[in-house]
N, C-alpha and C positions, 0 to 999 in steps of 0.2 A: 859563272861559278859563285855561288852564294859566299861570301867572305866569312859568315857566321860560323862556318863549318872547321875553319881552324882552330877555334877556341875549343872544340872537343876532341881534336887531335891528341893522343897520348905524346907526351914529350919524348919518349922512348922509343917511339915506332919510326922505322926508316920509311919516309914517305917520298915518292917520285911525283911531282907535279907535272902533268902533261897538258896543262892548260884547260882541257874539256873535262878531265877527270883526275883523280887523285889516286895513285897506287901505292899498296903496301906489298911489296912483292912477295909472290907464292914460291916458295923453294921445295923442289921434289914433290910434286903433287902426286898423289896416290892414283890408282886406275881409275876411279870413279870420277875424282875431281878433274882429271885430264880429259875425261869423254864430256863432262859438261863445258869445259873451256872450249873444246873442239867445236862441239855442236852450236853453242850459243854464239860462236865466233863467226859462224856461217851467216852473212847478211840475209840471204832468201830464207833460211830456215828460221833465223830469229824474227823475221817480218811476219813469217805465217804463223809462227807461235803467238805473237802480239795479236794476229788478226783474228785467229779462230780460237784460241785457248782462253778460257777464263773472261768472256765478255758478254756473257747472257745477262738478259734482264734479272734473272734469279741471283745470279752471282752479285750484281750491282746492289740489288736490295739486301741481300744477306750482309754484305760488307759495310754498306752504308749504317745499317742498323747495329751492328756491332762496333764501328768505330766512333759513330756519333759526332759531335761538332769538334773539328781539329782546328778552329780558329786560334792562332797564336801558338800553336804547339810545335814542337820538334818530334818528327816520326822518322824511324829508321826502317825501311824495308830491306829485310835481310833475303837474299836470292830474289831480287827484283826483276831478272831477266830484262826483257826489252820494256817493263813498265805496266804490267797487265793491271795491278790493282788500282794506281792512280791515273791511269789512262780511261779507267772505267767510273771510278768513285767521283761524286762532284765536290765533296768537301775537300779542301785544299789547306795543308798545315802552313804554319810560318817558315818552317825549314823541312824539306823533304829529302833525306840521305837514301840513296840506294845503293846496295852492296851487291856486287855479283862479281864473277870470275872472268867475264868475257869483254873486252873493250867495245865490240860491235854491239852487244846488248845494252851497254851503258850508254852509248850514242844514242840509241833508239828511246831510252829511258829520259835522257836529259831533255828532249822534246817535250815530254810530259811534265816537266818541272822538277825533276829529279836532281839533286846534287849528286854525281856519281863518284863511288869509291870502289876501285878494285882492290878485293881483298879475300882471304880464306875466312869463312864465317865462323870458324871455330877459334880465329885468332884475331879478332877485330882490333883495329889500329886506334880505339876510341879510349877516352877516359870513363871511368864508372859513373854511373848514376845521374846522366845527363838528358836521356829522352823521355818524353812524355808517353809515346806509344812505341812500340815495335812490332811489326807485322811480318810474318812467313806465311805466304801464300804458295801452295803445291812446292816447298822448299826443303823440308825437313828429309823426305825420302830420297833427295838428291844427293843427300851429304852421307859420308860413310859414318860419321859417329853423331847420331842425332841429339842424343843427350848434350854432347859438348856444345852444340849450336844453341840449344836451350839455355844451357847454363850462361853462355855469352849474351844472350838475348837479356836474361835476368840481370847479369852484371851491369849492363849499361843503362839499365831502366831506373828512373827515379823512383822513390817511395810514392806510393800511391798511383804508379803509372800502371799500363796495361799493355800486356802481350795477347795478341790474336794470331792465332794459327788455324789454316783450313786446307782443305783439298790434298791431304795426305792420306793414303789408303789405310782403312782401319783393318788390321792385323786378321781379326776374326773373319771378316767378309771375304777377305781374298786367300784365305788359306783352302784352296781347293784341294778336295780329295777324290780318289777313284776316277771315274769317267772325266769328271770336270777337270780334274789334273791333267788328264791325257789331251784334252781338247784345248786347255791352255797353252800346253807344250807345242801343239800343232798349229798354233795361230798363225805363226809366221808364214808357213807355207799357204794358209787360207789368204793372208793379207796380200801375199805376191800374186795369188791367182786372180784375186778380185780387184786389185789395185786399190788397196784400202786408202781411202780418200786423204787424209791428213799429211802422212809421208808418202811422197811422190815415187821415191826411188829405194831400191834396197838398202843403199848407203846411209840414207836419212832414217830409214826404220831402224838399222842396226846401231847407229850411234844414238838416236832418240831413246831407244831401250837401254843401251849402257848408261845413259845418264841416270836412269830411275834405279838407283840402287837397291831400295828397299821396297820397291813396287813388283812384288812376286810372291807366289805362295810362301808362307811362312815368315813373310816380312810385313812390316806396317807398323802403324802406331796404335796404342791402346790408351783407355783412361788411366789405368795403372802406371804407364809410361810418363804420361804428363804429371800425374799426381806424385809419383815417386821422384820426378826431377825437380818439380818446381815448390811442393809444399814444404820440404826441408829447407828452402831458400826464403821462405817467408811469403808465399803467395796463396790467395784464396781463388780456388778455380771453379768453373763451370763447364764441362764438357758436353756438347751435343752431337750425337750420332745423326748423319742425315744422308739422304741421296742427292744427286748433284743439282738436280732442277728443283730446288726449294730456296725461296727468298728469306725475307726476314722470320718468317714463322718457324724457321729453325730454332730461334731463341725463345719460342712458346713452346718448344717440345716436338713439333712436327718433323718427321722424318721424310715423308714423300715416299715416291715408288720409284724403284730403279727400273732401267731399262729391262726388257725381256732376256736378254743374254746374261744379265747379271743375276737376275732372279733365277735363271735355269742353273746357273753355277753353283747358287747356294743350295737349291733344290738337290742337285746331284751331288752334292757333297754332304747331304744329310742334314741341312739347316733349315730353319723357318725364315723364308726371305723377309717375313714381316717383322722379325725381331730386331731390337736395337743392336745386336752384335752382327747382323747381316746388313747394316747401312754402310754404304761404300766409304764415308769419309767421317773424320771427327772434327768439329771446329771446338777449339779452346780458347776462353776467354780467362786470363790469369792475371790478377789484380795484385800487385805488389803492396803488402801491408805498409802503413806509414811507419810503424816501429817492428823492427825484424829482430827476433830472438832466435839465435841459431845454437 
């Protein structure tokens, strides 16, 4: 345990020190939060998530370009899971705090240099204005109140600091209509017939989908969501629509090409799959101004 973390814990927070991780107890978790606790507390499922999700060369390239040099910095990874971001990127900060809801995932994350904290991301047990960088990878759509999570990220960030979010579904790309929505609704039966690769059992599939609270037609993030939440808090934003297998070129405005099934989903929904609104994810880089006028 990196002792520096204790200087960033709010004095009013009720903290339990388990030796290998700190816990800010979560009382009465909602249904979605409880699903995340259950799923990411299964050792086999957490390890598979770490091994297979968000580990591609394009992911590494995109995140390293967004984060830049982290030497000497304090980074908080909200919804760190078993450690995907910093198990992959090479730049290492002075202090890397990983926040998640499942002890098993936090133990995996500790192997990759994280100082683990179990906490509800909407009520972080930290003082305000201490972090240089806050990252959220595929985290917002796992949370009931996405705006509350962003506001907490903003609160703990220093003036001049950076929030980076990525890999949450863009609402407009996943808002399937007509035949596309019927196919979406029938996907579970298809997965069971073909033994869909990542989720090996019906139970794992069911709990995995229960975690993804805002990853369904009519849900997701938008540029307006990011701007409406963060600009009033004193942030300057850049938002980049992209498909998943694109690296640092995302920051130059390239979106890449989605897999055929996603292109067909947009076509069947009456959308042009080449348009920005059909890109699967949004990467948001939000810089907190040095002087904030609210």
